[in-house]
Residue frames relative to the residue before (quaternion, step in Angstrom):
aa qw qx qy qz dx dy dz
X 1.0000 0.0000 0.0000 0.0000 0.00 0.00 0.00
X 0.1771 -0.7844 0.5823 0.1196 3.44 -1.19 0.44
X 0.0755 0.7441 -0.6632 0.0276 3.59 -1.14 0.82
X 0.3119 -0.7693 0.5260 0.1851 3.54 -0.53 1.14
X 0.1396 -0.8242 0.5484 0.0218 3.57 -0.60 1.18
X 0.8755 0.0177 -0.0202 0.4824 3.55 -0.79 1.08
X 0.2834 0.7911 -0.5095 0.1850 3.59 1.15 0.42
X 0.6320 0.5491 -0.3484 0.4215 3.58 0.93 -0.82
X 0.6696 0.4910 -0.3055 0.4661 3.57 0.93 -0.89
X 0.6481 0.5237 -0.3177 0.4525 3.57 0.95 -0.87
X 0.6906 0.4780 -0.2802 0.4648 3.53 0.87 -1.00
X 0.6089 0.5611 -0.3652 0.4255 3.58 1.01 -0.74
X 0.6542 0.4932 -0.3084 0.4834 3.59 0.96 -0.86
X 0.6778 0.5019 -0.2965 0.4481 3.54 0.86 -0.97
X 0.6869 0.4806 -0.2934 0.4596 3.55 0.93 -0.86
X 0.5698 0.5697 -0.3852 0.4498 3.57 1.13 -0.53
X 0.6590 0.4821 -0.2971 0.4951 3.56 1.00 -0.89
X 0.6567 0.5217 -0.3156 0.4439 3.55 0.98 -0.87
X 0.6286 0.5449 -0.3431 0.4360 3.55 1.00 -0.79
X 0.6416 0.5118 -0.3257 0.4694 3.56 1.02 -0.80
X 0.6566 0.5007 -0.3081 0.4725 3.56 0.99 -0.85
X 0.6489 0.5290 -0.3203 0.4432 3.55 0.99 -0.86
X 0.6291 0.5307 -0.3396 0.4552 3.58 1.01 -0.83
X 0.6745 0.4939 -0.2972 0.4613 3.54 0.97 -0.90
X 0.7361 0.4263 -0.2272 0.4742 3.55 1.10 -0.74
X 0.3608 0.7347 -0.5109 0.2627 3.61 1.19 0.12
X 0.4964 -0.7044 0.4122 0.2958 3.60 -0.70 1.04
X 0.4324 -0.6862 0.5288 0.2501 3.52 -1.07 0.84
X 0.6859 -0.4531 0.3605 0.4407 3.55 -1.30 0.17
X 0.6438 0.5220 -0.3214 0.4581 3.60 1.01 -0.83
X 0.6572 0.5053 -0.3161 0.4614 3.60 0.95 -0.85
X 0.6547 0.5114 -0.3255 0.4516 3.58 0.97 -0.81
X 0.6571 0.5001 -0.3145 0.4682 3.57 1.05 -0.72
X 0.6991 0.4732 -0.2721 0.4619 3.57 1.00 -0.86
X 0.7852 0.1425 -0.0639 0.5992 3.60 1.08 -0.79
X 0.2892 -0.8087 0.4824 0.1724 3.61 0.01 1.24
X 0.6989 0.4882 -0.2880 0.4363 3.65 1.06 -0.58
X 0.4937 0.7026 -0.4233 0.2888 3.58 1.22 -0.29
X 0.6432 0.5209 -0.3339 0.4512 3.61 0.99 -0.75
X 0.6401 0.5220 -0.3218 0.4629 3.59 1.01 -0.80
X 0.6642 0.4978 -0.3124 0.4621 3.56 0.94 -0.86
X 0.6297 0.5349 -0.3305 0.4562 3.57 1.04 -0.77
X 0.6709 0.4903 -0.2988 0.4693 3.59 0.90 -0.92
X 0.6288 0.5384 -0.3302 0.4536 3.57 1.04 -0.79
X 0.6499 0.5203 -0.3188 0.4531 3.57 0.97 -0.87
X 0.6768 0.4919 -0.3039 0.4557 3.58 0.83 -0.96
X 0.6693 0.4931 -0.3051 0.4645 3.59 0.93 -0.88
X 0.6108 0.5482 -0.3500 0.4515 3.59 1.06 -0.71
X 0.6598 0.5005 -0.3100 0.4669 3.57 0.95 -0.86
X 0.6368 0.5234 -0.3309 0.4594 3.59 1.03 -0.75
X 0.6587 0.5096 -0.3105 0.4582 3.58 0.96 -0.86
X 0.6370 0.5218 -0.3338 0.4588 3.58 0.99 -0.79
X 0.6327 0.5211 -0.3325 0.4665 3.57 1.02 -0.77
X 0.6537 0.4962 -0.3145 0.4770 3.60 0.96 -0.83
X 0.6231 0.5407 -0.3422 0.4498 3.60 1.00 -0.78
X 0.6406 0.5320 -0.3259 0.4477 3.58 1.02 -0.77
X 0.6777 0.4779 -0.2821 0.4824 3.58 1.14 -0.66
X 0.6834 0.4919 -0.2744 0.4645 3.60 1.26 -0.28
X 0.2262 0.8346 -0.4877 0.1197 3.58 1.17 0.47
X 0.6359 0.5431 -0.3487 0.4230 3.61 1.05 -0.60
X 0.7206 0.3387 -0.2159 0.5652 3.59 1.22 -0.43
X 0.2929 -0.8140 0.4748 0.1620 3.55 -0.01 1.34
X 0.6666 0.5070 -0.3173 0.4448 3.61 0.93 -0.84
X 0.6409 0.5088 -0.3252 0.4740 3.58 0.99 -0.81
X 0.6295 0.5328 -0.3388 0.4529 3.59 0.97 -0.81
X 0.6667 0.4937 -0.3088 0.4652 3.60 0.93 -0.88
X 0.6517 0.5226 -0.3246 0.4436 3.60 0.93 -0.88
X 0.6785 0.4784 -0.2953 0.4728 3.58 0.89 -0.91
X 0.6531 0.5158 -0.3188 0.4537 3.56 0.97 -0.83
X 0.6553 0.5039 -0.3203 0.4628 3.60 0.96 -0.80
X 0.6189 0.5210 -0.3447 0.4761 3.58 1.09 -0.65
X 0.6384 0.5223 -0.3158 0.4690 3.54 1.04 -0.79
X 0.6068 0.5546 -0.3452 0.4529 3.60 1.04 -0.78
X 0.6802 0.5045 -0.2970 0.4410 3.55 0.78 -1.05
X 0.6993 0.4695 -0.2807 0.4601 3.58 0.88 -0.90
X 0.6483 0.5047 -0.3345 0.4616 3.61 0.98 -0.71
X 0.6393 0.5048 -0.3342 0.4740 3.57 1.03 -0.71
X 0.6253 0.5269 -0.3361 0.4673 3.58 1.07 -0.69
X 0.6600 0.5219 -0.3187 0.4363 3.57 0.99 -0.81
X 0.3178 -0.7957 0.4675 0.2177 3.58 1.17 -0.52
X 0.4225 0.7487 -0.4423 0.2554 3.59 1.25 0.02
X 0.5992 0.6031 -0.3652 0.3792 3.58 1.08 -0.68
X 0.6171 0.5543 -0.3564 0.4300 3.59 1.17 -0.43
X 0.7718 0.3494 -0.1745 0.5019 3.58 1.19 -0.45
X 0.7709 0.3518 -0.1435 0.5113 3.55 1.06 -0.81
X 0.3999 -0.7389 0.4762 0.2597 3.66 -0.52 1.08
X 0.6113 0.5453 -0.3614 0.4454 3.60 1.04 -0.70
X 0.6913 0.4637 -0.2908 0.4717 3.59 0.89 -0.87
X 0.5960 0.5492 -0.3691 0.4548 3.60 1.08 -0.60
X 0.6605 0.4957 -0.3012 0.4766 3.57 0.95 -0.89
X 0.6636 0.5077 -0.3086 0.4546 3.58 0.88 -0.91
X 0.6471 0.5104 -0.3256 0.4634 3.59 0.93 -0.84
X 0.6409 0.5214 -0.3263 0.4592 3.58 0.99 -0.79
X 0.6683 0.4942 -0.3037 0.4657 3.58 0.95 -0.83
X 0.6336 0.5171 -0.3318 0.4701 3.57 1.03 -0.74
X 0.6230 0.5420 -0.3391 0.4507 3.57 1.00 -0.80
X 0.6482 0.5111 -0.3251 0.4615 3.59 0.95 -0.79
X 0.6584 0.4988 -0.3112 0.4699 3.59 0.99 -0.78
X 0.6734 0.5155 -0.3007 0.4363 3.56 0.96 -0.86
X 0.1906 -0.8369 0.4902 0.1515 3.60 1.21 -0.56
X 0.3237 0.7645 -0.5141 0.2155 3.64 0.74 0.88
X 0.6504 -0.5297 0.3180 0.4418 3.61 1.16 0.47
X 0.5858 0.5785 -0.3636 0.4359 3.58 1.17 0.48
X 0.1627 0.8441 -0.4996 0.1069 3.59 1.11 0.66
X 0.6667 0.4996 -0.3240 0.4482 3.60 0.87 -0.86
X 0.6406 0.5064 -0.3193 0.4809 3.57 1.00 -0.79
X 0.6367 0.5393 -0.3240 0.4458 3.57 1.01 -0.84
X 0.6612 0.4962 -0.3063 0.4720 3.59 0.91 -0.91
X 0.6451 0.5208 -0.3241 0.4557 3.59 0.96 -0.85
X 0.6391 0.5218 -0.3245 0.4625 3.60 1.00 -0.80
X 0.6578 0.5043 -0.3182 0.4601 3.58 0.86 -0.93
X 0.7233 0.4516 -0.2595 0.4534 3.57 0.80 -1.00
X 0.5791 0.5811 -0.3833 0.4243 3.59 1.19 -0.37
X 0.8000 0.3041 -0.1525 0.4943 3.57 1.13 -0.57
X 0.5799 0.6575 -0.3786 0.2968 3.56 1.09 -0.69
X 0.6645 0.5099 -0.3266 0.4378 3.62 0.97 -0.69
X 0.6476 0.4997 -0.3238 0.4754 3.59 1.24 -0.29
X 0.5903 0.5685 -0.3675 0.4397 3.58 1.27 -0.04
X 0.5148 -0.6206 0.4769 0.3499 3.61 -1.10 0.56
X 0.6187 -0.5279 0.4139 0.4089 3.57 -1.21 0.45
X 0.2233 0.7585 -0.5719 0.2188 3.58 -0.82 1.03
X 0.6640 -0.4623 0.3847 0.4443 3.57 -1.31 0.08
X 0.6246 0.5422 -0.3459 0.4430 3.58 1.03 -0.72
X 0.6542 0.4947 -0.3121 0.4795 3.58 0.97 -0.81
X 0.6369 0.5263 -0.3266 0.4590 3.59 0.98 -0.84
X 0.6811 0.4811 -0.2893 0.4701 3.58 0.90 -0.92
X 0.6297 0.5335 -0.3344 0.4550 3.59 1.08 -0.67
X 0.6483 0.4939 -0.3114 0.4887 3.59 1.00 -0.80
X 0.6044 0.5472 -0.3400 0.4687 3.58 1.10 -0.72
X 0.6580 0.5039 -0.3062 0.4684 3.58 0.98 -0.85
X 0.5921 0.5410 -0.3670 0.4712 3.60 1.08 -0.65
X 0.6458 0.5263 -0.3152 0.4545 3.57 0.96 -0.87
X 0.6628 0.4987 -0.3046 0.4682 3.57 0.93 -0.89
X 0.6695 0.5054 -0.3032 0.4522 3.57 0.89 -0.93
X 0.6632 0.4969 -0.3051 0.4692 3.57 0.97 -0.86
X 0.6395 0.5204 -0.3318 0.4584 3.59 0.98 -0.79
X 0.6881 0.4775 -0.2826 0.4675 3.58 0.89 -0.93
X 0.6613 0.4719 -0.2990 0.5006 3.58 1.25 -0.40
X 0.5394 -0.6517 0.3829 0.3712 3.59 1.30 -0.10
X 0.5385 0.5983 -0.4164 0.4226 3.61 1.26 0.15
X 0.1434 -0.8690 0.4686 0.0686 3.55 0.39 1.28
X 0.6544 0.5055 -0.3326 0.4535 3.62 0.96 -0.72
X 0.6147 0.5299 -0.3339 0.4794 3.58 1.06 -0.77
X 0.6529 0.5134 -0.3056 0.4656 3.57 0.96 -0.90
X 0.6366 0.5354 -0.3289 0.4471 3.59 0.95 -0.86
X 0.6636 0.4956 -0.3081 0.4681 3.61 0.93 -0.88
X 0.6661 0.5094 -0.3131 0.4458 3.59 0.92 -0.87
X 0.6645 0.4891 -0.3137 0.4700 3.60 0.91 -0.85
X 0.6284 0.5286 -0.3391 0.4590 3.60 1.02 -0.73
X 0.6490 0.5024 -0.3127 0.4782 3.59 1.01 -0.80
X 0.6465 0.5140 -0.3211 0.4634 3.59 0.98 -0.82
X 0.6319 0.5535 -0.3327 0.4286 3.58 0.99 -0.82
X 0.6372 0.5464 -0.3311 0.4310 3.59 1.05 -0.72
X 0.7204 0.4128 -0.2382 0.5039 3.61 1.24 -0.38
X 0.5976 0.5954 -0.3514 0.4061 3.59 1.27 -0.16
X 0.1064 -0.7986 0.5907 0.0450 3.56 -1.01 0.84
X 0.6182 0.5480 -0.3497 0.4418 3.61 1.07 -0.67
X 0.5417 -0.6594 0.4014 0.3326 3.66 -0.79 0.92
X 0.6834 0.4770 -0.3040 0.4616 3.61 0.90 -0.83
X 0.6070 0.5304 -0.3570 0.4720 3.59 1.06 -0.68
X 0.6726 0.4901 -0.2985 0.4673 3.57 0.89 -0.95
X 0.6322 0.5302 -0.3316 0.4575 3.60 1.01 -0.79
X 0.6648 0.5088 -0.3065 0.4530 3.57 0.93 -0.89
X 0.6522 0.5000 -0.3177 0.4729 3.59 1.00 -0.78
X 0.6385 0.5121 -0.3287 0.4713 3.59 0.93 -0.86
X 0.6607 0.5197 -0.3169 0.4393 3.60 0.91 -0.89
X 0.6960 0.4604 -0.2825 0.4730 3.57 0.89 -0.88
X 0.6300 0.4948 -0.3448 0.4893 3.60 1.04 -0.66
X 0.6106 0.5445 -0.3443 0.4605 3.58 1.09 -0.68
X 0.6318 0.5250 -0.3288 0.4659 3.57 1.01 -0.80
X 0.6486 0.5173 -0.3117 0.4633 3.58 0.94 -0.91
X 0.6888 0.4747 -0.2816 0.4701 3.57 0.86 -0.94
X 0.6168 0.5302 -0.3478 0.4664 3.59 1.05 -0.67
X 0.6670 0.4968 -0.3052 0.4637 3.60 0.89 -0.88
X 0.6813 0.4737 -0.2800 0.4828 3.58 1.14 -0.64
X 0.5516 -0.6364 0.3849 0.3776 3.59 1.27 -0.04
X 0.5188 0.6185 -0.4202 0.4145 3.60 1.27 0.19
X 0.0487 -0.8947 0.4430 0.0288 3.53 0.77 1.14
X 0.6462 0.5111 -0.3492 0.4463 3.63 0.92 -0.74
X 0.6466 0.4943 -0.3155 0.4879 3.60 1.04 -0.75
X 0.6239 0.5408 -0.3337 0.4549 3.57 1.04 -0.77
X 0.6494 0.5090 -0.3186 0.4665 3.58 0.91 -0.89
X 0.6392 0.5247 -0.3283 0.4564 3.61 0.97 -0.80
X 0.6555 0.5038 -0.3127 0.4677 3.59 0.97 -0.84
X 0.6773 0.4827 -0.3023 0.4658 3.59 0.88 -0.88
X 0.6164 0.5261 -0.3567 0.4648 3.61 1.03 -0.66
X 0.6334 0.5155 -0.3296 0.4737 3.59 1.00 -0.79
X 0.6356 0.5322 -0.3256 0.4548 3.60 1.00 -0.82
X 0.6477 0.5137 -0.3181 0.4641 3.59 0.95 -0.87
X 0.6725 0.5029 -0.2991 0.4531 3.60 0.94 -0.87
X 0.7313 0.4518 -0.2346 0.4539 3.58 1.01 -0.82
X 0.5803 0.6518 -0.3734 0.3146 3.58 1.03 -0.79
X 0.1324 -0.7792 0.6107 0.0473 3.53 -1.07 0.89
X 0.7121 0.4326 -0.2602 0.4878 3.60 0.86 -0.91
X 0.6151 -0.5929 0.3723 0.3625 3.57 -1.12 0.70
X 0.6519 0.5172 -0.3262 0.4483 3.61 0.94 -0.84
X 0.6758 0.4894 -0.2888 0.4695 3.56 0.87 -0.97
X 0.6565 0.5231 -0.3097 0.4467 3.57 0.97 -0.87
X 0.6607 0.5091 -0.3120 0.4550 3.60 0.89 -0.92
X 0.6795 0.4880 -0.2937 0.4626 3.59 0.88 -0.93
X 0.6255 0.5386 -0.3414 0.4495 3.60 1.05 -0.72
X 0.6648 0.4906 -0.3059 0.4730 3.59 0.93 -0.87
X 0.6333 0.5196 -0.3334 0.4666 3.59 0.95 -0.81
X 0.6743 0.5069 -0.3000 0.4454 3.57 0.85 -0.97
X 0.6575 0.4994 -0.3106 0.4710 3.57 0.94 -0.90
X 0.6538 0.5278 -0.3206 0.4372 3.58 0.92 -0.84
X 0.6705 0.4818 -0.2990 0.4784 3.57 0.91 -0.90
X 0.6518 0.5156 -0.3224 0.4531 3.60 0.94 -0.83
X 0.6484 0.5071 -0.3188 0.4699 3.58 1.00 -0.79
X 0.6521 0.5055 -0.3200 0.4657 3.58 0.91 -0.88
X 0.6844 0.4788 -0.2883 0.4682 3.57 0.91 -0.89
X 0.6347 0.5078 -0.3237 0.4843 3.58 1.26 -0.37
X 0.6339 -0.5526 0.3271 0.4310 3.58 1.27 -0.15
X 0.6246 0.5179 -0.3460 0.4711 3.59 1.27 -0.04
X 0.1284 -0.8420 0.5211 0.0547 3.58 0.35 1.25
X 0.6766 0.5006 -0.3398 0.4197 3.68 0.70 -0.86
X 0.6982 0.4464 -0.2795 0.4849 3.59 0.84 -0.94
X 0.6124 0.5545 -0.3428 0.4472 3.57 1.08 -0.70
X 0.6727 0.4894 -0.2996 0.4671 3.57 0.91 -0.91
X 0.6192 0.5447 -0.3409 0.4513 3.56 1.09 -0.68
X 0.6697 0.4820 -0.3023 0.4772 3.60 0.96 -0.82
X 0.6200 0.5266 -0.3435 0.4695 3.58 1.02 -0.74
X 0.6279 0.5377 -0.3336 0.4531 3.59 1.01 -0.81
X 0.6323 0.5177 -0.3351 0.4690 3.59 1.07 -0.69
X 0.6339 0.5159 -0.3297 0.4726 3.56 1.08 -0.67
X 0.6358 0.5252 -0.3200 0.4664 3.58 1.01 -0.82
X 0.6703 0.5341 -0.2969 0.4211 3.56 1.00 -0.87
X 0.6152 0.5188 -0.3594 0.4724 3.61 1.17 -0.39
X 0.0725 -0.8116 0.5797 0.0009 3.57 -0.36 1.24
X 0.3769 -0.7344 0.5244 0.2091 3.56 -0.89 0.95
X 0.4873 -0.6608 0.4766 0.3143 3.61 -1.03 0.70
X 0.1140 -0.7821 0.6118 0.0324 3.56 -0.95 0.97
X 0.4935 -0.3913 -0.7356 0.2496 1.65 -0.95 2.32
X 0.5447 0.0388 -0.7970 -0.2581 1.65 -2.52 0.03
X 0.5907 0.5768 -0.3894 0.4083 3.62 1.17 -0.33
X 0.4938 -0.6772 0.4545 0.3017 3.62 -1.04 0.68
X 0.7819 0.1337 -0.0802 0.6036 3.61 1.25 -0.33
X 0.4647 -0.6825 0.4791 0.2978 3.58 -1.13 0.56
X 0.6493 0.4666 -0.3264 0.5042 3.61 1.27 -0.06
X 0.4716 -0.7011 0.4581 0.2761 3.57 -0.76 1.04
X 0.6277 0.5601 -0.3416 0.4190 3.61 1.09 -0.61
X 0.6729 0.5005 -0.2925 0.4596 3.60 1.24 -0.34
X 0.4424 0.7188 -0.4564 0.2815 3.60 1.23 -0.07
X 0.4288 -0.7214 0.4782 0.2589 3.63 -0.78 0.95
X 0.6003 0.5799 -0.3594 0.4174 3.60 1.21 -0.35
X 0.5885 0.5743 -0.3720 0.4307 3.60 1.24 -0.23
X 0.0769 -0.7452 0.6593 0.0639 3.53 -1.13 0.79
X 0.2584 -0.8068 0.5229 0.0940 3.55 -0.85 1.02
X 0.0074 0.7635 -0.6457 -0.0090 3.53 -1.13 0.76
X 0.4508 -0.3543 -0.7888 0.2214 1.43 -1.14 2.22
X 0.6810 -0.5316 0.3097 0.3971 3.57 -1.17 0.60
X 0.6873 0.4994 -0.2949 0.4374 3.58 0.97 -0.79
X 0.4887 0.6910 -0.4310 0.3130 3.63 1.20 -0.24
X 0.5304 0.6304 -0.4141 0.3870 3.60 1.15 -0.46
X 0.6320 0.5427 -0.3415 0.4353 3.60 1.07 -0.67
X 0.5818 0.5593 -0.3656 0.4638 3.61 1.15 -0.58
X 0.6741 0.4883 -0.2861 0.4746 3.56 0.93 -0.95
X 0.6572 0.5064 -0.3140 0.4616 3.59 0.93 -0.88
X 0.6562 0.5231 -0.3184 0.4410 3.59 0.93 -0.90
X 0.6736 0.4766 -0.3016 0.4777 3.60 0.89 -0.89
X 0.6072 0.5526 -0.3505 0.4507 3.58 1.08 -0.67
X 0.6744 0.4793 -0.2918 0.4799 3.58 0.93 -0.90
X 0.6374 0.5215 -0.3328 0.4594 3.60 1.04 -0.74
X 0.6323 0.5182 -0.3407 0.4643 3.59 1.03 -0.68
X 0.6439 0.5051 -0.3195 0.4777 3.58 1.06 -0.70
X 0.6227 0.5311 -0.3381 0.4646 3.59 1.07 -0.72
X 0.6571 0.5354 -0.3127 0.4288 3.57 0.97 -0.85
X 0.7601 0.3408 -0.1911 0.5192 3.59 1.13 -0.63
X 0.3508 0.7693 -0.4770 0.2399 3.59 1.26 0.20
X 0.3526 -0.7556 0.5175 0.1920 3.57 -1.06 0.79
X 0.7593 0.2093 -0.1847 0.5878 3.57 1.27 0.26
X 0.5974 -0.5738 0.4170 0.3741 3.56 -1.20 0.47
X 0.6057 0.5654 -0.3594 0.4292 3.57 1.07 -0.64
X 0.6728 0.4716 -0.2903 0.4906 3.57 0.94 -0.90
X 0.6246 0.5407 -0.3385 0.4504 3.59 0.96 -0.83
X 0.6607 0.5077 -0.2986 0.4653 3.58 0.91 -0.95
X 0.6561 0.5190 -0.3117 0.4505 3.58 0.91 -0.92
X 0.6875 0.4868 -0.2933 0.4520 3.59 0.88 -0.90
X 0.6457 0.4975 -0.3319 0.4748 3.60 1.01 -0.70
X 0.6231 0.5287 -0.3410 0.4647 3.59 1.07 -0.65
X 0.6309 0.5128 -0.3227 0.4846 3.57 1.05 -0.80
X 0.6440 0.5199 -0.3228 0.4591 3.58 0.96 -0.84
X 0.6479 0.5193 -0.3216 0.4550 3.60 0.94 -0.84
X 0.6226 0.5360 -0.3405 0.4572 3.58 1.00 -0.76
X 0.6652 0.4877 -0.3056 0.4756 3.58 0.98 -0.82
X 0.6439 0.5020 -0.3343 0.4707 3.60 0.96 -0.78
X 0.6402 0.5296 -0.3299 0.4482 3.59 1.01 -0.75
X 0.6555 0.4701 -0.3132 0.5012 3.59 1.17 -0.46
X 0.6632 0.5190 -0.3032 0.4460 3.58 1.05 -0.74
X 0.6886 0.5668 -0.3082 0.3311 3.56 0.70 -1.12
X 0.6812 0.4790 -0.3402 0.4367 3.69 0.72 -0.83
X 0.6700 0.4912 -0.3035 0.4666 3.59 0.94 -0.86
X 0.6606 0.5049 -0.3099 0.4610 3.58 0.96 -0.85
X 0.6503 0.5089 -0.3228 0.4625 3.58 0.97 -0.78
X 0.6550 0.5155 -0.3110 0.4566 3.58 0.97 -0.86
X 0.7186 0.4307 -0.2354 0.4927 3.57 1.10 -0.74
X 0.3562 -0.7378 0.4863 0.3038 3.59 1.31 -0.10
X 0.1115 0.8302 -0.5312 0.1272 3.54 0.98 0.93
X 0.5170 -0.6729 0.4384 0.2962 3.57 -0.90 0.99
X 0.7218 0.4300 -0.2520 0.4803 3.62 1.15 -0.49
X 0.3134 0.7617 -0.5017 0.2645 3.60 1.24 0.32
X 0.6604 0.5013 -0.3413 0.4429 3.68 0.82 -0.80
X 0.5990 0.5495 -0.3617 0.4566 3.61 1.04 -0.68
X 0.6802 0.5027 -0.2905 0.4474 3.54 0.89 -0.99
X 0.6117 0.5429 -0.3486 0.4577 3.58 1.05 -0.73
X 0.6659 0.4971 -0.3032 0.4664 3.60 0.92 -0.89
X 0.6793 0.4877 -0.2945 0.4625 3.58 0.95 -0.84
X 0.5900 0.5465 -0.3538 0.4775 3.58 1.12 -0.68
X 0.6575 0.5027 -0.3029 0.4725 3.59 0.94 -0.89
X 0.6266 0.5403 -0.3364 0.4497 3.60 1.00 -0.79
X 0.6559 0.5012 -0.3061 0.4743 3.60 0.98 -0.83
X 0.6517 0.5191 -0.3142 0.4550 3.59 0.92 -0.91
X 0.6647 0.4977 -0.3028 0.4678 3.57 0.96 -0.86
X 0.6355 0.5228 -0.3320 0.4611 3.58 1.02 -0.75
X 0.6592 0.4953 -0.3096 0.4735 3.60 0.98 -0.78
X 0.6237 0.5234 -0.3407 0.4701 3.59 1.05 -0.70
X 0.6373 0.5235 -0.3199 0.4663 3.57 1.00 -0.82
X 0.6683 0.4986 -0.2999 0.4635 3.57 0.90 -0.91
X 0.6323 0.5324 -0.3264 0.4584 3.57 1.06 -0.74
X 0.6560 0.5019 -0.3092 0.4712 3.59 0.98 -0.84
X 0.6429 0.5253 -0.3216 0.4553 3.55 1.00 -0.85
X 0.6659 0.5122 -0.3027 0.4501 3.55 0.99 -0.85
X 0.7166 0.4347 -0.2542 0.4827 3.57 1.04 -0.74
X 0.5847 -0.6142 0.3551 0.3935 3.57 1.29 0.04
X 0.4368 0.7138 -0.4540 0.3057 3.58 1.23 0.16
X 0.7672 0.1828 -0.1191 0.6032 3.57 1.21 -0.49
X 0.2150 -0.7926 0.5629 0.0937 3.55 -0.80 0.98
């Protein structure tokens, strides 16, 4: 899954530095006369940076963010700065990842071509984090693990560190390294301060525990994630799983999280009607998860089959109780 954390703040700092550099690099009259295209490239670069900043402010509207990011890509490529400037190469790579035009591998290569030449900073940390996200979404889990580990070494803010631990935990969970994944998610829960980060950390820990074989403790952690409600506004939904800024890998994994969330609500329901409703919602999510997971030979398909059966049995029990078969 992906949730971009603090990108606006990171980009604002980076763009402030870029603006100073851009002012210093504004072409002179002599340069414009000698190279007629230099003024156009300069304007393209500045406009690209402005569009990227606007895209960062548009996180609640995923389509607007992609449109602005794609415009920024086009202008940065026109400016040609990424071929000479490591900062611009990294920025172009990050914009490409946001724009999502199917160029993830190129985006990661661009970021990595320049990021090691940059001084340690929040911008470098966020860039390494983006490499991790891009690699995870591309299915390169070991590459993602290395990138998140590098980003963690530069992170100091508790929520930033929690987000990195959570995403590295997701990567390790997908790779079958469940004990390491649980450790990462526990660290995320301990560090999280913001409601979004906290909810996602609890969900991640709960799923990792369940997939490790600890269903009771896993369901308890998922319930804690469900209990964290986001304020609306500024969030478009009070459930963290509904945020449009999240991207899931694999895409169908969101149904696993939703199903466990509904099962946790069923377990704590104060009436049979609510319990029945929540188990039905969970079954619907399992029915969406199972075909995709089976087709992908997902390592957690057997877990989902067992949980689907648990929901079906619970609904059968509730049906018997309602008809008087069980007193």
